[in-house]
DRENTIVO-588566 format. One line per 5 residues: for each residue y negated, z, x of N, C-alpha, C. Coordinates in steps of 0.05 Angstrom, whole numbers. Layout:
Y:Z:X:Y:Z:X:Y:Z:X | ...
END
This chain:
-1904:1846:1229:-1882:1863:1220:-1864:1872:1243 | -1861:1854:1262:-1844:1860:1285:-1854:1884:1300 | -1881:1885:1305:-1893:1907:1319:-1889:1934:1304 | -1894:1932:1277:-1891:1957:1261:-1862:1967:1261 | -1843:1949:1261:-1815:1957:1261:-1808:1970:1288
-1818:1959:1310:-1813:1971:1336:-1824:1999:1338 | -1849:2002:1327:-1862:2029:1328:-1846:2048:1311 | -1836:2038:1288:-1820:2055:1270:-1794:2064:1283 | -1782:2046:1299:-1757:2054:1313:-1762:2076:1333 | -1785:2073:1348:-1791:2093:1368:-1797:2120:1355
-1812:2120:1333:-1819:2145:1319:-1795:2158:1308 | -1779:2141:1294:-1755:2152:1282:-1735:2162:1303 | -1734:2148:1325:-1717:2158:1347:-1725:2184:1358 | -1752:2188:1360:-1762:2213:1370:-1761:2235:1349 | -1769:2229:1324:-1771:2249:1303:-1743:2258:1293
-1725:2239:1290:-1699:2245:1279:-1678:2251:1300 | -1686:2250:1325:-1668:2258:1347:-1649:2236:1355 | -1654:2211:1347:-1636:2189:1355:-1642:2181:1383 | -1622:2175:1400:-1626:2166:1427:-1636:2137:1426 | -1656:2131:1442:-1667:2104:1444:-1653:2090:1467
-1640:2069:1463:-1626:2054:1484:-1646:2043:1504 | -1643:2048:1530:-1661:2036:1549:-1656:2006:1551 | -1676:1992:1560:-1674:1964:1564:-1657:1958:1588 | -1647:1933:1591:-1630:1925:1613:-1644:1931:1639 | -1629:1945:1657:-1639:1951:1683:-1655:1977:1685
-1662:1989:1662:-1676:2015:1662:-1656:2037:1665 | -1666:2060:1676:-1649:2083:1680:-1649:2101:1656 | -1626:2108:1646:-1624:2126:1623:-1624:2155:1631 | -1621:2172:1611:-1621:2201:1617:-1597:2210:1634 | -1576:2194:1633:-1552:2201:1648:-1553:2191:1677
-1575:2179:1685:-1578:2170:1713:-1566:2143:1718 | -1557:2129:1697:-1544:2103:1700:-1562:2082:1687 | -1559:2057:1696:-1572:2035:1683:-1554:2024:1661 | -1565:2010:1643:-1550:2000:1620:-1556:1970:1616 | -1548:1955:1636:-1555:1927:1637:-1534:1910:1624
-1541:1886:1616:-1522:1867:1606:-1515:1845:1626 | -1531:1844:1647:-1526:1825:1669:-1523:1841:1695 | -1506:1830:1713:-1501:1842:1739:-1528:1844:1755 | -1534:1867:1764:-1559:1870:1780:-1557:1859:1808 | -1534:1851:1816:-1530:1840:1843:-1532:1809:1843
-1519:1797:1823:-1518:1767:1823:-1529:1755:1797 | -1534:1771:1777:-1545:1761:1752:-1525:1750:1732 | -1499:1752:1738:-1479:1741:1720:-1476:1759:1696 | -1473:1747:1672:-1469:1762:1648:-1444:1779:1650 | -1447:1805:1643:-1424:1823:1646:-1405:1820:1623
-1379:1821:1630:-1358:1818:1610:-1339:1842:1611 | -1346:1862:1626:-1329:1886:1629:-1342:1906:1646 | -1325:1925:1657:-1336:1946:1673:-1346:1937:1700 | -1334:1915:1710:-1342:1904:1736:-1351:1875:1732 | -1368:1865:1750:-1377:1837:1749:-1354:1820:1759
-1346:1800:1743:-1323:1783:1751:-1331:1763:1773 | -1357:1761:1779:-1366:1741:1799:-1367:1754:1827 | -1380:1777:1829:-1384:1790:1855:-1369:1816:1859 | -1358:1827:1837:-1343:1852:1839:-1359:1878:1837 | -1385:1876:1835:-1401:1901:1834:-1396:1914:1807
-1398:1941:1808:-1395:1957:1783:-1417:1948:1763 | -1409:1947:1738:-1428:1938:1718:-1452:1956:1714 | -1448:1982:1718:-1470:2001:1714:-1474:2017:1740 | -1498:2013:1751:-1504:2028:1776:-1517:2054:1769 | -1518:2072:1789:-1528:2099:1784:-1551:2105:1802
-1568:2124:1794:-1590:2132:1811:-1593:2163:1810 | -1570:2176:1815:-1570:2205:1816:-1562:2214:1844 | -1571:2239:1852:-1565:2249:1878:-1536:2254:1882 | -1523:2264:1861:-1494:2269:1864:-1478:2243:1868 | -1487:2222:1855:-1474:2196:1858:-1479:2185:1887
-1502:2192:1898:-1508:2183:1925:-1488:2195:1945 | -1483:2221:1942:-1464:2235:1960:-1436:2225:1955 | -1430:2218:1931:-1404:2206:1925:-1400:2180:1940 | -1422:2164:1941:-1421:2139:1956:-1416:2143:1986 | -1428:2165:1997:-1423:2171:2025:-1394:2177:2030
-1382:2194:2014:-1354:2201:2017:-1336:2177:2012 | -1343:2161:1992:-1327:2138:1986:-1328:2118:2009 | -1352:2115:2021:-1354:2097:2043:-1339:2105:2068 | -1336:2132:2072:-1322:2142:2095:-1292:2137:2091 | -1281:2145:2068:-1252:2143:2065:-1244:2139:2036
-1258:2121:2022:-1251:2116:1994:-1244:2142:1980 | -1264:2161:1980:-1259:2188:1970:-1256:2187:1940 | -1233:2180:1932:-1226:2179:1903:-1196:2180:1901 | -1185:2169:1880:-1156:2170:1876:-1140:2158:1899 | -1151:2138:1913:-1136:2126:1935:-1128:2146:1956
-1146:2164:1963:-1140:2184:1984:-1118:2202:1976 | -1120:2212:1951:-1100:2232:1942:-1073:2219:1936 | -1073:2193:1932:-1047:2180:1930:-1035:2173:1957 | -1052:2168:1977:-1043:2159:2003:-1033:2182:2020 | -1049:2203:2023:-1042:2224:2042:-1016:2239:2035
-1011:2246:2010:-985:2259:2004:-961:2241:2011 | -964:2216:2004:-942:2197:2010:-939:2194:2040 | -961:2193:2055:-960:2190:2084:-946:2213:2096 | -949:2237:2085:-937:2261:2096:-908:2264:2088 | -901:2260:2063:-875:2266:2053:-857:2242:2049
-868:2220:2041:-852:2196:2036:-865:2171:2049 | -867:2172:2076:-881:2151:2090:-868:2124:2087 | -841:2123:2085:-827:2098:2081:-835:2085:2055 | -837:2101:2034:-844:2090:2008:-873:2079:2008 | -891:2094:2021:-919:2084:2024:-920:2058:2038
-905:2056:2061:-906:2032:2077:-895:2008:2061 | -872:2012:2048:-860:1990:2033:-877:1982:2009 | -888:2001:1995:-904:1994:1971:-929:1978:1980 | -941:1986:2002:-965:1972:2012:-958:1943:2020 | -936:1941:2035:-927:1914:2044:-921:1896:2020
-909:1908:1999:-900:1892:1976:-924:1885:1957 | -948:1894:1964:-971:1885:1949:-987:1906:1934 | -979:1931:1934:-994:1952:1920:-1017:1961:1938 | -1038:1945:1939:-1060:1950:1958:-1082:1967:1946 | -1089:1962:1920:-1111:1976:1908:-1107:2006:1905
-1081:2015:1905:-1075:2043:1900:-1079:2060:1925 | -1078:2048:1949:-1076:2063:1973:-1099:2056:1993 | -1105:2075:2010:-1124:2069:2032:-1110:2050:2051 | -1123:2030:2060:-1111:2010:2078:-1103:2023:2104 | -1082:2013:2117:-1073:2025:2143:-1095:2026:2164
-1110:2004:2167:-1130:2003:2188:-1153:2022:2181 | -1161:2022:2155:-1183:2040:2147:-1176:2069:2152 | -1151:2077:2146:-1142:2104:2150:-1139:2110:2180 | -1131:2090:2195:-1127:2094:2224:-1154:2100:2238 | -1174:2084:2231:-1201:2088:2243:-1212:2115:2237
-1208:2123:2212:-1218:2150:2204:-1203:2172:2218 | -1176:2170:2219:-1160:2191:2230:-1165:2194:2260 | -1169:2171:2274:-1175:2173:2303:-1202:2186:2307 | -1222:2179:2291:-1248:2192:2293:-1245:2222:2288 | -1230:2229:2267:-1226:2257:2261:-1212:2272:2283
-1192:2260:2295:-1176:2273:2316:-1194:2280:2340 | -1210:2261:2349:-1226:2266:2372:-1249:2286:2366 | -1258:2285:2341:-1279:2304:2332:-1267:2332:2332 | -1243:2335:2321:-1230:2362:2320:-1224:2372:2348 | -1213:2354:2365:-1207:2362:2393:-1232:2371:2408
-1254:2356:2403:-1279:2363:2416:-1290:2390:2405 | -1287:2394:2379:-1298:2418:2366:-1282:2443:2374 | -1255:2440:2376:-1238:2462:2382:-1237:2467:2412 | -1247:2448:2428:-1249:2451:2458:-1221:2456:2469 | -1202:2438:2462:-1175:2440:2472:-1174:2437:2503
-1191:2419:2513:-1192:2415:2542:-1211:2436:2553 | -1201:2456:2565:-1218:2478:2574:-1228:2474:2603 | -1252:2485:2608:-1263:2484:2635:-1268:2513:2643 | -1250:2524:2658:-1253:2551:2668:-1269:2551:2694 | -1281:2574:2699:-1297:2577:2723:-1280:2576:2748
-1287:2558:2767:-1272:2556:2792:-1291:2548:2814 | -1304:2567:2826:-1324:2561:2847:-1313:2544:2870 | -1288:2547:2876:-1277:2532:2899:-1276:2502:2893 | -1277:2494:2868:-1277:2466:2861:-1305:2455:2856 | -1324:2473:2851:-1351:2465:2845:-1363:2447:2867
-1358:2455:2892:-1370:2440:2914:-1360:2411:2914 | -1334:2407:2906:-1323:2380:2906:-1337:2363:2885 | -1341:2375:2861:-1355:2360:2840:-1384:2355:2847 | -1397:2374:2860:-1425:2370:2869:-1426:2347:2889 | -1406:2345:2906:-1405:2322:2925:-1402:2296:2910
-1386:2297:2889:-1382:2272:2873:-1409:2265:2859 | -1424:2285:2850:-1449:2280:2837:-1468:2266:2857 | -1470:2277:2881:-1487:2265:2902:-1479:2237:2908 | -1453:2232:2910:-1443:2206:2916:-1450:2186:2894 | -1446:2194:2869:-1452:2176:2847:-1482:2172:2843
-1498:2192:2850:-1527:2188:2848:-1536:2168:2869 | -1525:2169:2893:-1531:2149:2913:-1522:2121:2905 | -1498:2120:2893:-1487:2094:2883:-1505:2083:2861 | -1515:2100:2843:-1533:2091:2822:-1559:2080:2833 | -1570:2094:2853:-1595:2084:2865:-1591:2057:2878
-1568:2053:2891:-1562:2027:2904:-1560:2005:2883 | -1546:2012:2861:-1543:1992:2839:-1570:1986:2826 | -1587:2005:2824:-1614:2000:2813:-1630:1981:2831 | -1627:1985:2857:-1640:1967:2876:-1629:1939:2874 | -1602:1937:2872:-1589:1911:2869:-1598:1897:2843
-1601:1913:2822:-1609:1901:2797:-1638:1890:2798 | -1655:1906:2811:-1683:1897:2814:-1685:1872:2830 | -1668:1870:2851:-1668:1846:2868:-1658:1822:2853 | -1636:1826:2837:-1625:1804:2822:-1644:1795:2800 | -1658:1814:2788:-1677:1806:2767:-1701:1791:2779
-1710:1799:2803:-1732:1785:2816:-1724:1757:2824 | -1698:1753:2830:-1688:1726:2838:-1680:1710:2814 | -1684:1721:2790:-1677:1706:2765:-1647:1704:2760 | -1631:1722:2771:-1602:1721:2768:-1594:1740:2745 | -1570:1736:2735:-1560:1753:2714:-1554:1781:2724
-1560:1802:2709:-1555:1829:2717:-1533:1842:2700 | -1518:1826:2685:-1499:1837:2666:-1477:1853:2681 | -1466:1842:2703:-1445:1856:2718:-1456:1882:2730 | -1480:1881:2740:-1492:1906:2752:-1497:1926:2730 | -1506:1917:2706:-1510:1936:2684:-1485:1950:2676
-1463:1935:2676:-1437:1948:2669:-1429:1969:2689 | -1433:1963:2714:-1426:1983:2735:-1444:2007:2734 | -1470:2002:2728:-1489:2025:2725:-1481:2043:2701 | -1472:2030:2680:-1465:2046:2656:-1441:2064:2662 | -1421:2054:2678:-1398:2070:2685:-1406:2093:2703
-1424:2088:2723:-1433:2109:2741:-1449:2130:2726 | -1466:2121:2708:-1482:2140:2692:-1464:2158:2674 | -1442:2146:2663:-1424:2162:2647:-1409:2182:2665 | -1401:2174:2689:-1388:2193:2707:-1407:2216:2715 | -1432:2209:2720:-1452:2229:2727:-1455:2250:2704
-1456:2240:2680:-1459:2257:2657:-1436:2277:2656 | -1411:2267:2660:-1388:2285:2659:-1388:2305:2682 | -1394:2295:2706:-1393:2312:2730:-1415:2334:2728 | -1439:2327:2718:-1460:2347:2716:-1452:2369:2696 | -1439:2360:2674:-1430:2379:2654:-1409:2398:2666
-1391:2387:2682:-1370:2403:2694:-1381:2423:2715 | -1402:2414:2729:-1415:2432:2748:-1429:2455:2733 | -1440:2448:2710:-1455:2468:2695:-1435:2489:2683 | -1413:2479:2672:-1394:2497:2658:-1373:2509:2676 | -1368:2496:2699:-1347:2505:2717:-1321:2490:2711
-1305:2485:2731:-1280:2470:2727:-1258:2485:2741 | -1234:2477:2734:-1210:2490:2746:-1191:2467:2755 | -1180:2471:2778:-1160:2451:2787:-1136:2453:2768 | -1129:2431:2756:-1108:2431:2736:-1081:2438:2747 | -1065:2451:2730:-1038:2459:2738:-1018:2437:2731
-1021:2414:2743:-1002:2392:2739:-990:2385:2766 | -967:2374:2766:-954:2367:2790:-968:2343:2803 | -971:2344:2828:-983:2321:2842:-963:2298:2844 | -974:2274:2840:-958:2250:2841:-966:2233:2864 | -949:2230:2884:-955:2213:2907:-951:2184:2899
-969:2167:2909:-968:2139:2902:-979:2122:2924 | -967:2099:2927:-977:2079:2945:-985:2054:2929 | -987:2056:2903:-994:2033:2886:-1022:2025:2892 | -1026:1999:2898:-1054:1990:2904:-1069:1985:2878 | -1094:1980:2881:-1110:1972:2858:-1119:1995:2841
-1130:1989:2817:-1142:2010:2800:-1122:2030:2789 | -1097:2022:2785:-1077:2041:2775:-1071:2063:2796 | -1066:2054:2821:-1062:2074:2842:-1086:2092:2846 | -1110:2080:2844:-1134:2095:2848:-1137:2116:2826 | -1130:2108:2801:-1131:2127:2778:-1112:2151:2783
-1088:2145:2794:-1069:2167:2799:-1079:2185:2821 | -1092:2174:2841:-1102:2190:2863:-1125:2208:2853 | -1142:2197:2835:-1164:2213:2824:-1153:2235:2806 | -1132:2229:2791:-1119:2249:2774:-1108:2272:2791 | -1097:2265:2814:-1087:2286:2833:-1110:2303:2844
-1132:2289:2850:-1154:2304:2862:-1167:2323:2843 | -1170:2314:2818:-1183:2331:2798:-1172:2325:2770 | -1151:2338:2762:-1139:2332:2736:-1157:2336:2712 | -1175:2356:2714:-1193:2361:2691:-1213:2338:2687 | -1224:2328:2709:-1242:2305:2706:-1227:2281:2695
-1203:2277:2704:-1187:2255:2695:-1181:2257:2665 | -1174:2281:2656:-1169:2286:2627:-1194:2281:2611 | -1217:2290:2621:-1242:2286:2607:-1248:2257:2603 | -1244:2241:2625:-1249:2212:2623:-1229:2199:2605 | -1204:2209:2606:-1183:2198:2589:-1190:2201:2559
-1200:2225:2552:-1208:2230:2525:-1230:2212:2516 | -1250:2208:2533:-1273:2190:2526:-1264:2161:2523 | -1247:2152:2541:-1238:2124:2540:-1218:2119:2517 | -1201:2138:2513:-1180:2135:2492:-1192:2131:2465 | -1214:2144:2459:-1227:2141:2433:-1236:2112:2428
-1247:2099:2449:-1257:2072:2446:-1234:2052:2445 | -1212:2057:2458:-1190:2038:2460:-1165:2045:2445 | -1167:2064:2427:-1143:2074:2413:-1130:2052:2396 | -1146:2032:2387:-1134:2010:2371:-1113:1995:2387 | -1115:1996:2414:-1095:1981:2430:-1067:1992:2427
-1064:2016:2417:-1037:2027:2413:-1022:2011:2392 | -1036:1998:2374:-1022:1982:2353:-1008:1957:2366 | -1023:1939:2379:-1010:1916:2391:-989:1924:2413 | -993:1946:2426:-974:1955:2446:-947:1963:2433 | -948:1973:2409:-924:1983:2395:-909:1962:2380
-923:1942:2370:-910:1922:2352:-887:1908:2365 | -889:1899:2390:-865:1885:2402:-840:1902:2402 | -843:1928:2406:-819:1945:2406:-807:1947:2378 | -824:1947:2358:-814:1948:2330:-799:1922:2324 | -809:1899:2334:-795:1874:2330:-768:1874:2343
-766:1887:2366:-740:1888:2380:-719:1904:2364 | -728:1922:2347:-709:1937:2331:-697:1920:2308 | -711:1898:2301:-701:1880:2280:-704:1851:2290 | -691:1844:2312:-696:1818:2323:-686:1795:2305 | -703:1775:2303:-696:1751:2288:-691:1756:2258
-702:1778:2248:-699:1785:2220:-716:1767:2203 | -705:1755:2182:-721:1739:2164:-734:1756:2142 | -723:1779:2138:-733:1797:2117:-758:1812:2126 | -757:1822:2151:-779:1838:2161:-795:1822:2182 | -821:1819:2176:-838:1803:2193:-857:1820:2209
-873:1807:2226:-892:1822:2243:-912:1838:2226 | -919:1828:2203:-937:1842:2185:-925:1869:2177 | -900:1869:2170:-886:1894:2162:-887:1914:2185 | -882:1905:2209:-882:1922:2232:-910:1933:2238 | -930:1916:2233:-958:1925:2238:-966:1947:2219
-959:1944:2193:-965:1965:2174:-950:1990:2180 | -925:1988:2188:-908:2011:2195:-921:2026:2219 | -928:2012:2240:-939:2024:2264:-966:2037:2258 | -983:2024:2242:-1010:2035:2237:-1008:2060:2220 | -992:2060:2199:-989:2084:2183:-977:2107:2199
-958:2100:2217:-945:2120:2233:-965:2133:2252 | -982:2116:2265:-1003:2127:2282:-1023:2144:2267 | -1029:2136:2242:-1047:2153:2226:-1036:2181:2222 | -1010:2182:2216:-998:2209:2212:-998:2225:2238 | -992:2212:2261:-991:2226:2286:-1019:2237:2294
-1039:2222:2289:-1066:2231:2296:-1075:2254:2277 | -1068:2252:2251:-1074:2274:2233:-1058:2299:2240 | -1033:2295:2249:-1017:2318:2258:-1029:2331:2282 | -1040:2315:2300:-1054:2326:2324:-1078:2342:2316 | -1092:2334:2295:-1115:2350:2285:-1106:2377:2275
-1084:2378:2260:-1074:2403:2250:-1064:2421:2273 | -1051:2409:2292:-1041:2425:2315:-1065:2436:2331 | -1086:2420:2334:-1110:2430:2349:-1123:2453:2334 | -1124:2452:2308:-1136:2473:2293:-1119:2499:2295 | -1093:2496:2292:-1075:2519:2295:-1078:2531:2323
-1079:2515:2343:-1083:2525:2370:-1109:2540:2374 | -1130:2530:2361:-1156:2542:2364:-1158:2569:2350 | -1143:2573:2329:-1144:2599:2314:-1123:2618:2324 | -1110:2612:2346:-1091:2631:2358:-1062:2628:2348 | -1056:2605:2336:-1029:2600:2327:-1015:2579:2344
-1017:2584:2370:-1006:2565:2390:-976:2560:2386 | -960:2580:2381:-931:2575:2377:-926:2557:2353 | -941:2560:2332:-938:2542:2308:-945:2514:2316 | -967:2511:2331:-975:2484:2340:-954:2472:2358 | -941:2489:2375:-920:2479:2392:-896:2468:2377
-890:2481:2355:-867:2473:2339:-871:2445:2326 | -896:2437:2325:-902:2412:2312:-892:2387:2327 | -883:2392:2352:-871:2369:2367:-845:2360:2354 | -834:2377:2337:-809:2370:2323:-814:2352:2299 | -839:2351:2290:-845:2336:2266:-844:2306:2269
-855:2294:2291:-855:2265:2293:-828:2251:2291 | -807:2261:2303:-781:2247:2300:-772:2247:2271 | -776:2270:2257:-768:2271:2228:-784:2251:2212 | -810:2250:2218:-827:2231:2203:-820:2202:2208 | -814:2196:2233:-806:2168:2240:-780:2161:2226
-761:2180:2225:-736:2175:2212:-740:2169:2182 | -756:2185:2169:-761:2182:2140:-775:2155:2135 | -794:2149:2153:-809:2124:2149:-792:2099:2153 | -775:2100:2174:-757:2078:2179:-737:2074:2155 | -726:2096:2146:-706:2095:2125:-717:2084:2099
-742:2092:2093:-754:2083:2068:-766:2055:2070 | -779:2049:2092:-794:2024:2095:-775:2000:2098 | -753:2005:2112:-735:1983:2118:-708:1985:2103 | -705:2005:2086:-681:2007:2070:-656:2011:2088 | -658:2028:2108:-636:2032:2127:-618:2055:2118
-593:2055:2127:-575:2077:2124:-581:2099:2144 | -566:2121:2143:-572:2143:2161:-568:2136:2190 | -546:2122:2196:-540:2115:2224:-561:2096:2235 | -567:2075:2219:-587:2056:2228:-614:2068:2232 | -622:2087:2215:-648:2100:2218:-648:2119:2242
-625:2133:2246:-623:2152:2268:-625:2140:2295 | -610:2118:2300:-611:2107:2327:-638:2093:2332 | -650:2082:2312:-676:2070:2315:-697:2092:2319 | -694:2115:2307:-712:2137:2311:-711:2146:2341 | -687:2149:2351:-683:2157:2379:-697:2137:2398
-694:2112:2392:-707:2091:2409:-737:2093:2407 | -747:2097:2382:-776:2098:2379:-789:2122:2391 | -775:2145:2393:-785:2168:2406:-790:2162:2436 | -770:2149:2448:-773:2141:2476:-795:2120:2479 | -795:2101:2461:-815:2080:2462:-843:2091:2459
-846:2112:2441:-872:2124:2437:-883:2135:2463 | -866:2149:2478:-875:2159:2504:-882:2137:2523 | -866:2116:2523:-871:2093:2541:-898:2079:2534 | -903:2077:2508:-928:2065:2499:-952:2081:2507 | -950:2108:2506:-972:2125:2515:-977:2121:2545
-956:2120:2560:-959:2116:2589:-971:2088:2594 | -961:2068:2579:-973:2041:2582:-1002:2041:2574 | -1009:2056:2554:-1037:2057:2545:-1055:2069:2567 | -1046:2090:2580:-1061:2102:2602:-1063:2082:2625 | -1041:2068:2631:-1042:2048:2653:-1062:2026:2646
-1062:2018:2620:-1081:1997:2612:-1110:2006:2616 | -1116:2031:2609:-1143:2041:2614:-1150:2041:2643 | -1130:2049:2660:-1135:2049:2689:-1139:2020:2699 | -1123:2002:2689:-1125:1974:2698:-1152:1962:2690 | -1164:1971:2668:-1190:1962:2660:-1213:1975:2675
-1205:1994:2692:-1226:2007:2709:-1241:2029:2694 | -1229:2040:2673:-1244:2060:2657:-1243:2088:2669 | -1228:2091:2691:-1227:2117:2704:-1242:2117:2731 | -1256:2095:2736:-1270:2093:2762:-1294:2111:2762
END
């Protein structure tokens, strides 16, 4: 009887137009599975999500859902993004305070947004070619000499590496030096190919010893090469801006029991997210010929810092204003310190 009943259900489902429910784990016409147990850990489902591992109760196998996963993986491409970005732009203090106070599921996390915005900024700057390389034959010979010098240095390092390997010694230090020389060669060859121009920046005389003084001297010798290396290194080390900024935020609220280092960290990270996204917009405006509009955007950061301070820390106008003035100066100091840090690490060699 059981077999005949099953056949009857199938026939009646097909003849009368009734939908036949797929078995657990099978894919239905809508591209989703209709399981009663979590496909990840096997726990019996009691709702839309598995209470044991957190996976969605019903998985999908459609192409559109696959692309949704890609966007979601990049930046939680759903309600979180559209709730976070408007608040970050117009009410940054409210966003900061709400996240600190525990509203985490509604917004993109500060660090997640920071990593994405930094990636986007350097991608936009690279795409819009903000750092220009104009033809300058008088400088080409200098770069060609640098290429020859670094090629000789690379050959010497390769010989040292072979000797160290033959002697059974570690080659890690030599490999690091080779990687830096190879990166320099890549930049220099590209500049020879495209042409370079001596930058219109003021020369800075220095007697500072060590890598910092050497970085300044190289910047004087060829500002374009220095800027190119700065852009490459800054992308990798941009996260260092956060710990460099936090001590200054603490000094604005010394010995405060209400505001802790975590509060300052969230504030700094969201603020840096906005600044990097603003840089993206300015780069795009500059690339499409709206340079004056992009130039006016230098007035935006102080206003944004003021609004974020006022909302995040519950400050009055005077308290927010003087702290904004301090943070504008501090921001410049942190940028200089960041460049010095890169030089100290030997990233401009």
